[in-house]
N, C-alpha and C positions, 0 to 999 in steps of 0.2 A: 487241756483243750488241744485238739489236733489241728495242725496247720491245714490239712486237706479239707476238713469240714468247713473251716472259716473261709478258705479260698473258694470253695464251691458255692457257699451261701452268698459271699460277696460278689462273685461273678454273676450269679442269678439276679441279685438285686440291681447290679449295674446294667445288665441287659434289659431288665424291666424298665429302668429309667431311660434307656436309650430308645427302646421300641415304643413305649407309651406315647411320646409326643408325635411320632410318625403316624401311629394309629389315630390320634386325635385330629391331626391335619387331614388325614384321609377321610375320617368321618365327616369333618366339616365340608370337604369337597363333595363327597357323595351326597350329603344332605342338601347342599346348595344345588347340585345338578338335579336331584329328585324334585326339589321345590320348583325349580325352573320348568322341569318337564311337566309337573302337575298343573302349573299355571298356564302352560302353553296348550296342553291337550284338554284340560278341565274334564278329565274322565274320572268316574267314581268319586265325584265331589262330595258325596255324603259319607264316604269312608275315609278318604285320604286325610282330611283335616284332623280326624281323630286318631288314626293309626300312626301317622307319620310323627307327630310330636311325642306320642307315647314310646315309639321305637327309639327316638333320639334320647329320651330321658333314660330309658333302660340301658342303652348303649353307653352313655356317659357315666351312668351310675356304676356299671361294671368296670369301666376304665378307672374310675375313682377308687374303687375297692382294690383293684389290682395295684394301682400306684401306691396306696397306703400300705399294702402288704409288702411291696418292694422296699419301702422305707424301713419297715419293721425288720425285714431280712437284713438290710444293710447295717442296722444297729446291732443285730445279733452277730453278724459276721465280725464287726469291729470289736465286739465284746470278746469273742473267742480269740481273735488275733492279738488282742491286748494281753490276754493271759498267756498265749504262746510265746510272745516276744518279751513278756514280763515288763510291760510298759503301760501303767494305768492311765497315762495321759491320752492314749489312743481312744479308749472307751469313754473317758470322762468328757473330752471335748465333743465327741459325737453325741453323747447324752445331753449335754448342755444345749447344743444346737437343736437337737430334736425337741427338747422341752420348750425352747423359745418358739419353734415353729408351731407346736401344738397350742401353746398359750396364745400366741399371736393370732392363729387362725380362729380360735374361740372368741377372743376379744373383738377381732375384726368382724366376725359374723354377727355377733350381738350388736355391735355398733352400727353396722350397715342395716340390720333389721330394724333397729330403733329409728334410724334415719329415714328409712322408707315409710314406716308407720307414721312418723311425725309429719312427713311431707304430704302423704295422701290424706291424713286427717285435717291438714290445714287448707287443702284445696276445696273451694266451694262446690256445692252441688251443681247439677246441670242447669237449674234455673238461675242460680247465682252467677254461673259462668256466662250465661247469656246477658245478664245485666252488666257483667264486668266489661264486656266489650263496648258498652254504651256509656259507662260511667267511669270516670277516672278514679273515684273513691273506691269502687269495687275492685279495680285492678291492682290496688296496692297490696292486699294480702297475697294474691297470687304471685306478684313480682317478688315480694319479700320472701315467700316460701321457696321460690326458685333460687334466689341468690343465696339463701341460707343453706339450701341443699347442695349447691355447687361448692360453697365454702367448706361445709362439713365433709363433703366427698373428697376434697383436696386434703383435708386433715387426715381422713381415713387412709388415703394413699400414702401420705407422708409417714404415718405411723407404721404402716405395713412395710414401707421401704426400709425404714430404720431397723425394724425387727429382722427383716430379711438379710440385711447387711451384717448385723451382729451375729445372726445364726451362721452365715457363711464364713465368718472369721473362725468360729469354733470348728466348723467342718474342715477348713483349710489347715488349722493346727493339727487336727487328727490325721489328715492325709500326710502332712509333713512328717509327723512322728512315725507313721507307718512306713513312709519312704526311707527314713533314716535307719530304722531297725531292720527292714527287709532288704535294703540296698536297691530297691526298685524305684527309679526316678519318675516313672509314670505317675505314681501317687502324688509326688510334689507338683507335677504339672497339672494334675487334676485339681488339686487344692487351690492353686493359683487361678486357674480358669474359672473354678466355681465361685471364688470370691469376686473376681472381676465381672462375672456374669451377674451377680447380685448387685454390684455397684452400677453397672451399665444397663440395668433393666429399665432405668428411667428414660434412656434414649432408644430403646427397642432392640438392641443387639444382645442384651444380656441373656435372653432365652437361648439363643444360638450358642453362646459361650458355655452356658451351663450344660447344654446337650453334649457339646464336645468334651467337656470335663468328665462326664460320665463314660464317654468312650475311652478316655485315657484311664479312668478307674477300672473299667472292664479289662483293659490290656494289662494293668498292674496286677489285678487279681489272677489273671491267667498266667502271669510270669512268676508268681510266688513259688519259691522253692524252699525246702527245709534247710535250716541253718544248723551247722554242726560246730560244737565247741571243742571237739577233739582235734588234736593236731594231725596233720597228714603224715604219711610215712617219711616224706622227704624232709620234714622239719623236726623229726624225733632225733634227739642226740643222746646216745647211750654212752656212758663212760666206759672206756676200755680198761679193764683190770685183768691182770694175768694172775690166775689162781694156780698155785703150785702145791701139789700134795707132798707131804713129808712121810718118811718111814722111820719108825722108832725101833731101836735094837731091843730085842727081848731079854738080852743078858745084862746090858749096862744102862739101857734106857736112853742112849744118846740119839740125837736127831740126825737123820741122814736124808739125802735127796731121794726122790721117788724112784730114780733109776739105779740107785746104788745096790750092789750085790753083797758087799761086806761092810761091816760097821767101821766107820772112820776112827773110832776110839779104841775099841777092843779088838777089832780085826775079825770078829767072828761073822759067819755067814748069816745074812738076814733071812728071816722066815718069810 
């Protein structure tokens, strides 16, 4: 696996993670302004209520697909870099975090869907609701369903929070390993901010920290350079050996120095 391919894929994935929240915020602002404008002017009232929600659904669906593609690219980049640096822990930790996110999203989606179905199925019909406002006995099922919904929703948020924190720990480990092997400290900063973002999501600043973490990750991928195991010329130490050639006399076979003209034993001229 080449370093350049992993670097480019990781940089693309990080930029997607950085740009996507900005696009989402911009989409919310534009949708709010358009909604205010449509309510103020009340023009094309027969078309706006239908086209505007459909446009928002299409827009956020595209954003969701791009975000998921960015996550896949990130996992692929970490897989290639794991092979390049010969460190399996880089990819394993990312894979564990990714699987936890996927499983947690599926479980949370099913749980939330069941919760909504059970809540709406327990709410009385329009006639029963009218009676509920005049009868204390009729209001008890509605109150009970609302309390159970709030309690179940809090459980849902707690489970999602725990899974998010566990997943962030694996991502932090992967970033730390990549930072150790590559020597780029931006990855370690990204891992720390990512984990803190998951923990502090409960007080509202976690999303900002996670966004900043992806900025550091993008800087880290951009700074990746090939590592060489070969020593540089300044560190190579070659043993100094003096190699001297010998001349042998063709008459008596005696050994003489390379610059000798006559044999030191028999005195005859060397060939």
